[in-house]
C-alpha positions as CSV (number, residue, x, y, z in Angstrom):
1,M,-18.2,-14.3,-8.8
2,T,-19.9,-13.6,-11.8
3,G,-23.2,-11.4,-11.6
4,R,-22.3,-10.2,-8.0
5,P,-22.8,-6.4,-7.4
6,I,-20.0,-4.2,-6.9
7,D,-19.5,-3.7,-2.8
8,W,-18.7,0.5,-3.8
9,R,-18.3,0.7,0.0
10,A,-15.8,-1.5,-0.7
11,V,-14.7,0.8,-3.1
12,L,-14.9,4.3,-1.8
13,A,-12.9,2.9,1.4
14,E,-10.3,2.3,-1.1
15,L,-9.9,5.4,-2.6
16,L,-10.7,7.5,1.1
17,G,-7.6,5.4,2.3
18,T,-5.2,5.7,0.2
19,A,-5.7,9.3,-0.3
20,F,-5.3,9.3,3.7
21,L,-1.7,7.4,3.1
22,L,-0.8,10.0,0.6
23,A,-1.7,12.7,2.6
24,A,0.6,11.4,5.5
25,V,3.5,10.2,2.7
26,V,3.5,13.8,1.3
27,G,2.8,15.9,4.2
28,S,5.1,14.4,7.2
29,G,7.6,14.6,4.2
30,I,7.0,18.4,3.7
31,M,6.7,19.2,7.7
32,G,9.7,16.8,8.3
33,E,11.9,19.3,5.8
34,R,10.0,22.6,7.4
35,L,10.9,21.0,11.5
36,A,14.3,19.1,10.7
37,D,16.8,22.1,10.2
38,G,18.4,20.6,6.7
39,S,18.4,17.1,8.8
40,V,18.1,14.8,5.9
41,G,17.8,11.8,8.9
42,L,15.7,13.7,11.1
43,T,13.2,14.1,7.9
44,L,13.1,10.4,7.1
45,L,12.2,9.7,10.9
46,A,9.2,12.0,11.1
47,N,8.1,10.8,7.6
48,S,8.4,7.0,8.6
49,I,6.6,7.1,11.9
50,A,4.1,9.5,10.4
51,T,3.3,6.9,7.5
52,G,3.3,3.5,10.1
53,G,1.3,5.5,12.3
54,A,-1.6,6.7,9.8
55,L,-1.1,2.7,8.2
56,Y,-2.2,1.2,11.3
57,A,-5.7,3.3,12.3
58,L,-6.2,3.3,8.3
59,I,-5.8,-0.8,8.3
60,H,-8.0,-0.9,11.4
61,L,-10.8,1.6,9.9
62,F,-11.1,0.0,6.3
63,G,-9.9,-3.5,7.0
64,P,-13.1,-4.6,7.6
65,I,-15.1,-3.3,4.6
66,S,-11.6,-3.1,1.9
67,G,-9.5,-5.2,3.2
68,A,-7.4,-1.9,3.0
69,H,-5.2,-2.6,0.2
70,F,-4.2,0.9,-1.0
71,N,-2.1,-0.9,-3.2
72,P,-2.6,-2.2,-6.6
73,A,0.5,-4.5,-5.9
74,V,-1.9,-6.1,-2.5
75,T,-4.2,-5.7,-4.5
76,A,-3.7,-8.9,-7.1
77,A,-2.2,-10.9,-4.3
78,M,-5.3,-10.5,-3.4
79,V,-6.7,-11.8,-6.3
80,A,-3.8,-14.8,-6.8
81,A,-5.0,-15.9,-3.2
82,R,-8.7,-15.9,-4.3
83,Q,-9.6,-13.2,-1.5
84,L,-10.8,-10.8,-3.7
85,P,-12.0,-11.4,-7.3
86,R,-10.8,-9.8,-10.8
87,A,-13.9,-7.8,-11.6
88,A,-13.8,-6.0,-8.0
89,A,-9.7,-6.0,-8.6
90,A,-10.5,-3.3,-11.3
91,F,-12.4,-1.2,-9.4
92,Y,-10.0,-1.0,-6.3
93,V,-6.5,0.1,-8.1
94,S,-8.6,2.6,-9.7
95,A,-9.9,3.8,-7.2
96,Q,-6.7,3.5,-5.0
97,L,-4.7,5.3,-8.1
98,I,-6.9,8.4,-7.9
99,G,-7.4,8.8,-4.0
100,A,-3.2,8.7,-4.1
101,V,-3.4,11.5,-6.3
102,I,-6.0,13.3,-3.7
103,G,-3.9,12.4,-1.0
104,V,-1.4,13.9,-3.0
105,W,-2.9,17.1,-3.8
106,T,-4.4,17.5,-0.6
107,A,-0.6,17.5,1.2
108,H,0.2,20.1,-1.6
109,L,-3.3,22.5,-0.4
110,M,-2.3,22.0,3.6
111,F,0.8,23.2,3.3
112,D,0.3,26.1,0.7
113,L,2.3,24.3,-1.9
114,P,1.3,24.5,-5.9
115,I,-1.6,21.2,-6.2
116,L,0.0,20.6,-10.1
117,Q,4.1,19.6,-9.5
118,A,5.9,17.3,-11.5
119,S,8.7,15.6,-8.8
120,T,12.8,16.5,-9.9
121,H,14.5,14.0,-7.4
122,A,15.7,10.9,-9.0
123,R,15.6,7.5,-7.6
124,T,16.9,5.0,-9.9
125,G,19.4,2.6,-10.6
126,L,20.1,-1.0,-9.7
127,G,19.8,-0.6,-6.0
128,Q,17.3,1.6,-5.7
129,W,15.1,-1.0,-7.7
130,T,16.5,-3.9,-5.6
131,G,15.1,-2.2,-2.4
132,E,11.8,-1.9,-4.0
133,F,11.6,-5.7,-4.6
134,V,13.2,-6.5,-1.4
135,A,10.4,-4.0,0.1
136,T,7.1,-5.4,-1.7
137,F,8.3,-9.0,-1.7
138,G,8.9,-8.4,2.9
139,L,5.7,-6.6,2.5
140,I,3.4,-9.0,0.7
141,A,5.0,-12.0,2.8
142,V,4.3,-10.2,5.5
143,I,0.4,-9.4,4.8
144,E,-0.3,-13.8,3.4
145,G,1.6,-14.6,6.6
146,G,-0.5,-12.9,9.2
147,R,-3.9,-13.0,7.0
148,R,-3.4,-17.0,7.6
149,R,-2.0,-16.8,10.9
150,A,-2.2,-13.8,12.8
151,P,-5.3,-11.8,11.1
152,G,-5.8,-10.0,14.1
153,A,-2.5,-8.5,14.6
154,L,-2.5,-8.2,10.6
155,P,-2.3,-4.0,10.6
156,A,0.2,-4.1,13.6
157,M,2.5,-5.9,11.3
158,V,1.9,-4.0,7.9
159,A,2.5,-0.7,9.7
160,L,5.7,-2.0,11.9
161,Y,7.2,-3.4,8.8
162,I,6.8,-0.8,6.6
163,L,7.7,1.7,9.0
164,A,11.2,-0.6,9.7
165,A,11.7,-0.7,5.4
166,Y,11.5,2.9,5.0
167,W,15.1,2.7,6.8
168,F,16.2,-0.9,5.9
169,T,15.3,-0.4,1.8
170,S,17.8,1.5,-0.2
171,S,14.6,3.6,-1.9
172,T,12.7,3.8,1.4
173,S,10.0,1.5,0.7
174,F,7.6,2.9,-1.9
175,A,6.1,-1.1,-2.4
176,N,3.0,0.7,-4.0
177,P,2.7,1.5,-7.6
178,A,-0.2,3.7,-6.9
179,V,2.1,5.3,-3.9
180,T,4.9,5.6,-6.0
181,I,2.8,7.4,-9.4
182,A,0.9,9.6,-7.0
183,R,4.5,10.8,-5.9
184,A,6.2,11.8,-8.8
185,L,3.5,14.6,-8.8
186,S,5.1,16.1,-5.9
187,D,8.4,18.0,-5.9
188,T,8.8,17.3,-2.5
189,F,10.9,14.9,0.1
190,A,8.7,12.2,-0.3
191,G,8.3,12.4,-4.7
192,I,10.2,10.3,-7.4
193,A,11.3,11.7,-11.1
194,P,8.6,11.0,-13.5
195,A,11.0,9.5,-15.6
196,D,12.1,7.2,-12.4
197,V,8.2,5.5,-12.0
198,A,8.6,2.4,-14.0
199,G,12.0,0.7,-13.0
200,F,10.4,1.0,-9.5
201,I,6.5,-0.3,-10.4
202,A,8.5,-2.8,-12.4
203,A,10.5,-3.9,-9.4
204,Q,7.4,-4.0,-7.0
205,A,5.6,-6.3,-9.5
206,A,8.2,-8.7,-9.3
207,G,8.9,-8.3,-5.5
208,A,5.1,-9.1,-5.0
209,A,4.6,-12.0,-7.7
210,A,7.9,-13.8,-6.0
211,A,6.0,-13.5,-2.6
212,V,2.9,-14.7,-3.2
213,Y,4.8,-17.6,-5.1
214,V,7.1,-18.0,-2.4
215,M,4.5,-18.0,0.9
216,R,2.3,-19.9,-1.5
217,W,5.0,-22.9,-1.1
218,L,6.0,-22.7,2.2
219,S,2.1,-23.0,3.3
220,G,2.0,-26.0,1.2
221,E,-0.7,-24.3,-1.2
222,R,-1.8,-25.3,-4.6
223,S,-1.9,-22.7,-7.5
224,T,-5.2,-21.1,-7.5
225,A,-4.4,-18.3,-10.1
226,G,-7.3,-17.7,-12.5
227,V,-9.9,-18.9,-9.7
228,E,-11.9,-16.3,-8.7
229,T,-13.9,-16.3,-4.7
230,T,-17.4,-16.8,-4.0
231,Q,-17.3,-14.3,-1.5
232,T,-17.2,-10.6,-1.1
233,S,-14.6,-8.6,-0.7
234,A,-16.8,-7.5,2.7
235,E,-17.3,-10.7,3.9
236,T,-14.1,-12.2,3.7
237,T,-11.7,-8.8,5.1
238,A,-14.2,-8.5,8.3
239,A,-13.2,-12.8,9.0
240,R,-9.4,-11.7,8.3
241,Y,-9.2,-8.3,10.5
242,A,-12.3,-9.2,13.2
243,P,-10.0,-11.3,16.5
244,A,-11.5,-14.5,16.5
245,D,-14.4,-13.9,19.2
246,R,-15.7,-11.4,16.4
247,S,-16.4,-13.4,13.2
248,S,-19.4,-12.3,13.3
249,A,-19.2,-8.9,12.4
250,R,-18.8,-10.2,8.6
């Protein structure tokens, strides 16, 4: 994709989508704690449902524009799959990181909390790291399988997987480096201590890389690492998220 200009609409879509996602994650955690009368289980239930619902809507909204990654791990997987050029990926990841922080700060503002915070919520250890590996492996596997076989169902697949992974992983499924970094800036239910961020991101990177390799092997694809796509992200993702009879949307 040498010489092709960056699609700034796609970059803005990644920023807005990630901001809304983090506002949903952190905001629902705050609301859940305030309404659940001390019940961690009810708070987690509210947190997971709100996150899954927001993901479903946001993927439908921004998918045809940017692919609705909202996640550096997903962006890296799309580069490996030749669905996104490396030059665009750098802008995607930057937008995701900025959007994630904006989303956290917006949640704080909505609930009358100090905007600038640092989390004290410890999340570390082999069990937590394994949970992040499993959560991220599953997320990338769902996306890789869904985009090949059921692109129209992908928003629901991703949303439902994340909702479930909140409950079956020990880490409550961050599965996203941008989310992890931003949640370190919130001393609320959804937070993670800054000292624990590196361990989570390392586990996420390992899970994503393993999922890309395994799903490529299962689908019979040859390695495409380092080869860039000739389509723009908007062209590719419009086709990916549109039903078959709407392929002209690209």
